[in-house]
VMD Tcl script that draws the C-alpha trace (Angstrom):
set ca {
  {199.33 103.01 133.93}
  {196.46 100.36 135.13}
  {194.74 98.14 132.60}
  {191.12 99.01 131.96}
  {188.54 95.87 132.47}
  {187.27 94.68 129.09}
  {183.87 94.94 128.37}
  {181.23 93.27 125.81}
  {182.31 95.12 122.75}
  {183.36 93.24 119.76}
  {185.91 95.72 118.53}
  {184.51 94.97 115.23}
  {183.25 97.47 112.61}
  {181.79 98.05 109.23}
  {181.71 101.53 107.62}
  {178.51 101.98 105.56}
  {177.14 104.44 103.22}
  {174.76 106.79 104.41}
  {171.85 106.02 102.58}
  {171.72 102.49 103.51}
  {171.20 103.64 107.20}
  {168.70 106.72 105.88}
  {166.60 106.27 102.61}
  {165.68 109.98 103.02}
  {169.11 110.77 101.66}
  {168.87 108.86 98.52}
  {167.92 110.61 95.42}
  {164.37 110.55 94.45}
  {163.24 107.40 92.56}
  {166.17 105.16 93.87}
  {164.89 104.25 97.55}
  {164.05 100.63 97.73}
  {163.14 100.86 101.47}
  {161.32 103.50 103.52}
  {163.62 104.38 106.24}
  {166.52 102.24 106.40}
  {167.87 98.91 104.69}
  {167.17 96.97 108.04}
  {168.46 93.87 106.70}
  {172.02 95.51 106.81}
  {171.52 96.34 110.57}
  {170.33 93.02 111.37}
  {172.99 91.15 109.46}
  {175.57 93.05 111.02}
  {174.11 92.87 114.63}
  {173.91 89.05 114.02}
  {177.71 88.86 113.77}
  {178.39 91.45 116.49}
  {179.68 94.19 114.32}
  {179.21 97.83 115.09}
  {178.16 100.26 112.28}
  {179.90 103.59 111.48}
  {177.58 105.52 109.16}
  {179.52 107.59 106.61}
  {178.22 111.00 105.64}
  {176.37 111.75 102.11}
  {178.54 113.91 100.00}
  {175.88 114.50 97.46}
  {173.26 115.85 100.44}
  {176.06 117.88 101.98}
  {177.15 119.15 98.50}
  {173.90 119.77 96.82}
  {170.80 118.83 99.12}
  {168.05 116.82 99.34}
  {166.10 118.19 96.39}
  {168.66 117.25 93.98}
  {167.85 115.48 90.88}
  {169.76 112.29 89.73}
  {173.43 112.91 88.70}
  {176.01 110.75 87.32}
  {179.72 110.14 88.00}
  {180.87 112.32 85.10}
  {178.54 115.32 86.43}
  {179.86 114.95 89.94}
  {183.65 114.53 88.58}
  {184.68 118.13 89.29}
  {186.98 120.08 91.66}
  {184.28 121.25 93.81}
  {182.77 117.90 94.66}
  {185.90 115.93 94.80}
  {187.12 118.53 97.63}
  {183.96 117.66 99.55}
  {184.43 114.07 99.19}
  {187.94 114.28 100.09}
  {187.14 116.33 103.35}
  {184.54 113.70 104.35}
  {186.70 110.77 103.55}
  {189.51 112.27 105.78}
  {187.30 112.31 108.63}
  {186.39 108.64 108.22}
  {189.99 107.54 107.63}
  {190.58 109.62 111.28}
  {187.92 106.97 112.70}
  {190.10 104.09 110.87}
  {193.26 105.20 112.34}
  {191.87 105.90 115.85}
  {190.19 102.19 115.94}
  {193.76 100.70 114.64}
  {195.63 102.49 117.37}
  {193.54 100.39 120.11}
  {193.23 97.07 117.92}
  {189.69 97.36 116.57}
  {189.28 95.70 113.25}
  {187.30 97.53 110.36}
  {186.04 94.44 108.97}
  {184.86 95.85 105.77}
  {183.43 99.11 104.11}
  {180.04 98.74 102.46}
  {178.90 101.12 99.90}
  {176.33 101.19 97.21}
  {177.39 99.97 93.62}
  {176.13 101.92 90.93}
  {176.09 105.01 92.94}
  {178.04 108.00 91.29}
  {179.44 108.93 94.51}
  {179.48 105.48 96.48}
  {179.93 103.00 93.88}
  {182.58 100.19 94.21}
  {182.89 98.28 90.76}
  {180.75 100.39 88.86}
  {178.86 103.99 88.86}
  {176.31 105.60 86.97}
  {177.30 107.39 83.79}
  {175.24 109.88 81.61}
  {176.09 109.67 78.00}
  {174.40 113.13 77.02}
  {176.65 115.43 78.72}
  {175.22 117.96 81.53}
  {172.05 119.37 82.44}
  {169.07 117.46 84.20}
  {168.67 113.88 82.62}
  {164.98 113.47 81.13}
  {165.18 109.72 82.78}
  {167.02 108.23 85.77}
  {170.43 107.46 84.78}
  {170.72 103.75 84.25}
  {174.02 103.52 82.25}
  {176.77 101.96 84.38}
  {180.51 102.24 83.81}
  {183.15 100.05 85.52}
  {184.78 102.57 87.94}
  {184.04 103.60 91.40}
  {182.06 106.44 92.53}
  {184.08 109.76 93.36}
  {183.57 109.56 97.16}
  {184.90 105.87 97.11}
  {187.96 106.95 94.96}
  {188.74 109.77 97.60}
  {188.21 107.41 100.30}
  {190.56 104.54 98.93}
  {193.29 107.40 98.25}
  {192.74 108.84 101.65}
  {193.61 105.37 103.47}
  {196.67 104.63 101.33}
  {197.90 108.22 101.69}
  {197.55 107.39 105.55}
  {199.59 104.07 105.36}
  {196.52 102.13 106.63}
  {195.51 98.91 105.24}
  {192.79 99.10 102.77}
  {189.78 97.40 104.51}
  {187.63 94.65 102.34}
  {185.15 96.78 100.49}
  {181.92 95.49 99.38}
  {179.18 97.17 96.93}
  {175.52 96.51 97.22}
  {173.95 96.74 93.81}
  {170.87 98.31 95.08}
  {169.99 99.58 91.52}
  {169.87 95.88 90.24}
  {165.91 95.30 89.87}
  {166.55 92.01 88.67}
  {167.72 91.02 92.41}
  {165.38 91.19 95.28}
  {166.44 92.92 98.56}
  {166.80 89.14 100.18}
  {168.98 88.18 97.15}
  {171.16 91.27 97.59}
  {171.29 90.77 101.39}
  {172.03 86.94 101.32}
  {174.92 87.80 99.31}
  {176.15 90.41 101.78}
  {175.78 88.17 104.77}
  {178.03 85.58 102.90}
  {180.59 87.88 102.29}
  {180.63 89.24 106.26}
  {180.37 85.71 107.35}
  {183.51 84.83 105.35}
  {185.24 87.83 106.40}
  {184.76 87.04 110.24}
  {185.38 83.31 109.73}
  {181.94 82.69 111.13}
}
mol new
graphics top color blue
foreach p $ca { graphics top sphere $p radius 0.5 }
foreach p [lrange $ca 0 end-1] q [lrange $ca 1 end] { graphics top cylinder $p $q radius 0.2 }
display resetview
């Protein structure tokens, strides 16, 4: 079979949580940017890294008119099934990229999210129902989708890409501080 000519692609990809590229999918009162977190796109573009936008399980399962939920409210069979199906699709991409030698540089998620948190996720102490205030309590455990994504990657026998969680709900840090830390992570990952 003849070899195809190479082109300019970097063969480097970062999988990115949906709401970082589309604030309209964030739950009300949690968006820190109007359309997309453009600094994420600029950072990845600066290093020649492609973006694979992951789906938003919350929007697909509940819709855009949802109120704030927490990890314990999402931790049920139906939502896990939704997350598992979506995670499997992303792992299909990862597997296809691996076959042709592409590098999944990282998976970028939103730390603190009940769905896409990496090291912490929101937790509602008072059980079910509509919380009176946005859920701000965090527990040291990943979000439901992140958990299912990691399980799916491992089940497929693929190497788990480095994971990075932007703590977007940390109001003590500016967007500039958050992106500077992410830039340092990507720069280190790429050896740039």
